[in-house]
KOLRO-236177 format. One line per field, with one value per residue (C-alpha): residue in three letters; chain; x, y, z. Coordinates in steps of 0.2 Angstrom, whole numbers. Example, Ala and Ser with C-alpha at 12.3 -4.5 7.8 and 13.67 -1.06 7.14 Angstrom:
resn = (ALA, SER)
chain = (A, A)
px = (62, 68)
py = (-22, -5)
pz = (39, 36)
END
This chain:
resn = (MET, LYS, ILE, PHE, ILE, ASN, GLY, LYS, ARG, CYS, GLN, SER, ALA, THR, LEU, THR, GLN, VAL, ALA, ASN, MET, LEU, ASN, GLU, LEU, ALA, ALA, GLY, GLY, HIS, THR, LEU, VAL, ALA, ASP, ALA, SER, TYR, LEU, ALA, LYS, LEU, LYS, ILE, ALA, ASP, ALA, SER, ASN, LEU, PRO, PHE, HIS, ASP, VAL, ALA, ALA, THR, VAL, PRO, ASP, ASP, ALA, ASP, MET, ALA, LEU, SER, ILE, GLY, GLY, ASP, GLY, THR, PHE, LEU, ARG, THR, THR, LYS, LYS, VAL, ALA, HIS, LYS, GLY, ILE, PRO, ILE, ALA, GLY, ILE, ASN, THR, GLY, ARG, LEU, GLY, TYR, LEU, THR, ALA, ALA, ASP, LEU, SER, GLU, ALA, SER, SER, PHE, VAL, ALA, ASP, LEU, MET, ALA, GLY, ASN, PHE, THR, ILE, GLU, GLN, ARG, THR, MET, LEU, GLN, ALA, ARG, CYS, GLY, ASN, GLY, ILE, ASP, ILE, ASP, TYR, PRO, MET, ALA, LEU, ASN, GLU, VAL, ALA, LEU, LEU, ARG, HIS, ASP, SER, SER, ALA, VAL, VAL, SER, ILE, GLU, VAL, GLU, VAL, ASP, GLY, ASP, ARG, LEU, THR, THR, TYR, LYS, ALA, ASP, GLY, LEU, ILE, VAL, ALA, THR, PRO, THR, GLY, SER, THR, ALA, TYR, ASN, LEU, SER, CYS, GLY, GLY, PRO, ILE, ILE, ALA, PRO, THR, ALA, ALA, ASN, LEU, VAL, LEU, THR, PRO, ILE, SER, PRO, HIS, SER, LEU, ASN, MET, ARG, PRO, LEU, VAL, LEU, PRO, ASP, THR, ALA, VAL, VAL, LYS, ALA, LEU, ALA, HIS, THR, ARG, SER, ARG, ASN, TYR, GLN, LEU, SER, LEU, ASP, GLY, ASN, ALA, THR, ILE, LEU, PRO, ASP, GLY, CYS, PRO, VAL, THR, ILE, THR, ARG, ALA, PRO, TYR, SER, VAL, LYS, VAL, VAL, GLN, SER, LYS, ASN, HIS, ARG, PHE, ALA, ARG, THR, LEU, ARG, ASP, LYS, LEU, LEU, TRP, GLY, GLU, ASP, VAL, ARG)
chain = (A, A, A, A, A, A, A, A, A, A, A, A, A, A, A, A, A, A, A, A, A, A, A, A, A, A, A, A, A, A, A, A, A, A, A, A, A, A, A, A, A, A, A, A, A, A, A, A, A, A, A, A, A, A, A, A, A, A, A, A, A, A, A, A, A, A, A, A, A, A, A, A, A, A, A, A, A, A, A, A, A, A, A, A, A, A, A, A, A, A, A, A, A, A, A, A, A, A, A, A, A, A, A, A, A, A, A, A, A, A, A, A, A, A, A, A, A, A, A, A, A, A, A, A, A, A, A, A, A, A, A, A, A, A, A, A, A, A, A, A, A, A, A, A, A, A, A, A, A, A, A, A, A, A, A, A, A, A, A, A, A, A, A, A, A, A, A, A, A, A, A, A, A, A, A, A, A, A, A, A, A, A, A, A, A, A, A, A, A, A, A, A, A, A, A, A, A, A, A, A, A, A, A, A, A, A, A, A, A, A, A, A, A, A, A, A, A, A, A, A, A, A, A, A, A, A, A, A, A, A, A, A, A, A, A, A, A, A, A, A, A, A, A, A, A, A, A, A, A, A, A, A, A, A, A, A, A, A, A, A, A, A, A, A, A, A, A, A, A, A, A, A, A, A, A, A, A, A, A, A, A, A, A, A, A, A, A, A, A)
px = (0, 5, 2, 1, 8, 2, 4, 9, 25, 31, 45, 60, 53, 37, 47, 56, 40, 33, 49, 47, 30, 35, 50, 38, 27, 41, 48, 32, 33, 22, 27, 27, 24, 26, 15, 28, 21, 22, 40, 44, 38, 50, 65, 73, 86, 84, 69, 79, 81, 62, 58, 49, 49, 44, 37, 22, 13, -3, -10, -6, -21, -15, -13, -22, -23, -19, -11, -14, -2, -8, -24, -42, -37, -24, -37, -48, -34, -30, -48, -47, -33, -39, -58, -63, -52, -60, -44, -47, -39, -31, -28, -14, -16, -1, -12, -24, -41, -40, -58, -57, -41, -40, -26, -15, 4, 8, -3, 4, 14, -2, -11, 2, 1, -18, -15, -3, -14, -29, -37, -47, -64, -68, -83, -92, -94, -106, -99, -108, -107, -111, -115, -118, -129, -124, -111, -99, -87, -80, -62, -66, -85, -85, -85, -84, -89, -101, -106, -110, -118, -111, -112, -97, -92, -107, -114, -132, -141, -142, -159, -157, -172, -172, -180, -179, -183, -192, -203, -201, -194, -192, -182, -168, -163, -147, -128, -128, -134, -124, -128, -118, -114, -115, -96, -97, -110, -97, -88, -95, -113, -110, -104, -119, -131, -134, -136, -123, -126, -118, -105, -111, -129, -138, -142, -138, -143, -148, -142, -145, -130, -137, -154, -165, -180, -183, -192, -178, -171, -159, -167, -161, -165, -161, -145, -154, -162, -158, -156, -157, -152, -153, -145, -149, -138, -136, -119, -115, -108, -109, -97, -99, -88, -84, -74, -68, -62, -72, -78, -86, -102, -113, -129, -143, -132, -141, -132, -138, -131, -133, -124, -108, -107, -94, -91, -75, -68, -62, -51, -54, -47, -59, -61, -66, -83, -92, -98, -80, -75, -88, -82, -63, -63, -79, -78, -96, -106, -90, -92, -79, -84)
py = (0, 18, 27, 46, 51, 66, 71, 84, 89, 77, 74, 64, 49, 49, 50, 34, 25, 33, 28, 10, 10, 18, 6, -9, -2, 1, -17, -24, -17, -2, 15, 29, 47, 61, 77, 91, 101, 86, 83, 101, 100, 85, 96, 85, 72, 57, 64, 63, 45, 41, 29, 40, 36, 54, 70, 79, 95, 87, 70, 58, 53, 35, 34, 19, 25, 40, 38, 52, 52, 63, 66, 70, 88, 80, 67, 82, 91, 75, 73, 90, 84, 67, 65, 72, 59, 45, 39, 29, 37, 27, 36, 33, 42, 51, 63, 61, 55, 51, 47, 47, 36, 17, 14, 21, 23, 9, -2, 3, -13, -24, -12, -12, -31, -30, -18, -29, -44, -34, -37, -21, -13, 4, 14, 27, 43, 57, 74, 91, 105, 123, 136, 155, 167, 185, 179, 174, 159, 148, 142, 124, 122, 104, 97, 79, 84, 99, 115, 128, 145, 155, 172, 184, 200, 200, 192, 193, 178, 174, 171, 158, 155, 137, 128, 110, 104, 120, 120, 132, 122, 136, 151, 146, 159, 153, 155, 146, 131, 115, 104, 88, 72, 55, 56, 73, 68, 64, 81, 98, 91, 79, 93, 103, 89, 82, 63, 50, 43, 27, 34, 25, 30, 41, 55, 73, 81, 99, 104, 122, 129, 136, 139, 152, 141, 125, 117, 118, 101, 92, 85, 70, 71, 60, 66, 69, 85, 102, 114, 133, 144, 163, 171, 188, 196, 213, 212, 216, 198, 180, 165, 150, 136, 121, 108, 123, 133, 150, 162, 178, 182, 198, 198, 191, 181, 164, 147, 131, 115, 98, 82, 83, 75, 63, 54, 50, 33, 28, 13, 2, -14, -29, -31, -13, -11, 5, 0, -4, 14, 21, 11, 14, 32, 40, 29, 24, 18, 20, 26, 40, 48)
pz = (0, -2, 14, 17, 34, 43, 61, 74, 82, 95, 108, 105, 116, 106, 90, 94, 95, 79, 70, 76, 69, 52, 50, 53, 39, 27, 31, 27, 9, 11, 3, 15, 9, 22, 22, 20, 34, 46, 41, 44, 62, 66, 67, 81, 81, 70, 61, 45, 47, 46, 31, 20, 1, -4, 3, -4, -1, -6, -4, -19, -28, -28, -10, -2, 15, 26, 44, 56, 70, 85, 93, 88, 82, 70, 64, 59, 50, 41, 36, 27, 17, 11, 14, -3, -12, -3, 5, 21, 37, 51, 67, 79, 96, 103, 113, 128, 123, 105, 103, 84, 83, 80, 92, 105, 100, 113, 103, 86, 83, 84, 74, 60, 60, 58, 43, 35, 37, 30, 47, 48, 43, 35, 43, 33, 43, 38, 35, 35, 23, 27, 14, 18, 10, 5, -7, 8, 5, 19, 16, 20, 22, 28, 45, 52, 70, 70, 63, 76, 76, 91, 98, 96, 105, 115, 131, 124, 118, 99, 91, 78, 67, 60, 46, 42, 24, 21, 36, 51, 66, 80, 85, 97, 110, 117, 117, 100, 91, 87, 71, 75, 65, 74, 75, 83, 95, 108, 106, 108, 107, 122, 133, 129, 134, 117, 114, 110, 92, 85, 73, 58, 60, 47, 58, 63, 79, 83, 101, 108, 119, 135, 129, 138, 138, 148, 133, 121, 119, 107, 91, 81, 62, 47, 39, 23, 32, 25, 40, 37, 50, 52, 67, 74, 88, 96, 90, 72, 70, 75, 73, 62, 68, 58, 69, 79, 64, 65, 52, 57, 48, 48, 58, 48, 36, 32, 33, 25, 33, 23, 22, 13, -5, 2, 18, 28, 28, 45, 47, 63, 69, 66, 85, 87, 96, 99, 116, 121, 115, 126, 141, 138, 132, 140, 156, 151, 167, 178, 196, 196, 213)
END
């Protein structure tokens, strides 16, 4: 396989483990292509000895897989580079939680063995696309986790008029509104009281942020829904955030949120189970008092 490697800056001790993993892949006959910006971050001892066949500023069209080395933020950045090309992404966690990743760095050797043996599955994950009115473009209008409309430069609430499939839903008076994918249901959505959704489900969820009404609750919709939102604030602007990347929009600028025209292919070990991830990563059901 040709594997595109992307990651974040790491310390020397972590680099040693990363190097061992990459050497195992190279020894197995895989061709490794480094992302140029990732290689530039590794300006520490022995980085030049990593077994890269080539360095590329963009993902090769013939790459068979992308390897994201870092945490969830690194995984999201890798998604931006490869998702539109339909290249599966395998995540190796070198951070803290690593909810999106397939294995921790300490498990890299066994995960590499699974890759070499073809002992893995590929999950299709829904992405969202946001389009703004008023002729405003967004640099990268796709999100794997969520699209959020947030207040900006004001402590006042935001009034967000929402339509679903052309029918008026309601006006949210809140600090903001999250439109999350199943993958993103365990991110910002969860911290705001939204439900956990199985990552391969065909849904999205609307979750108000600190709503100023007790009868405003999260709403689960099919991922075919077309959500139109119109935000009004006392400020001149509000924020549109896609996976944490914010764009400042003028008051009254409409936003349309739909399922993206492509999904993200996420590599998982064949023994991966969603319930196990909930228990291991989110301490599901654990008494942590």
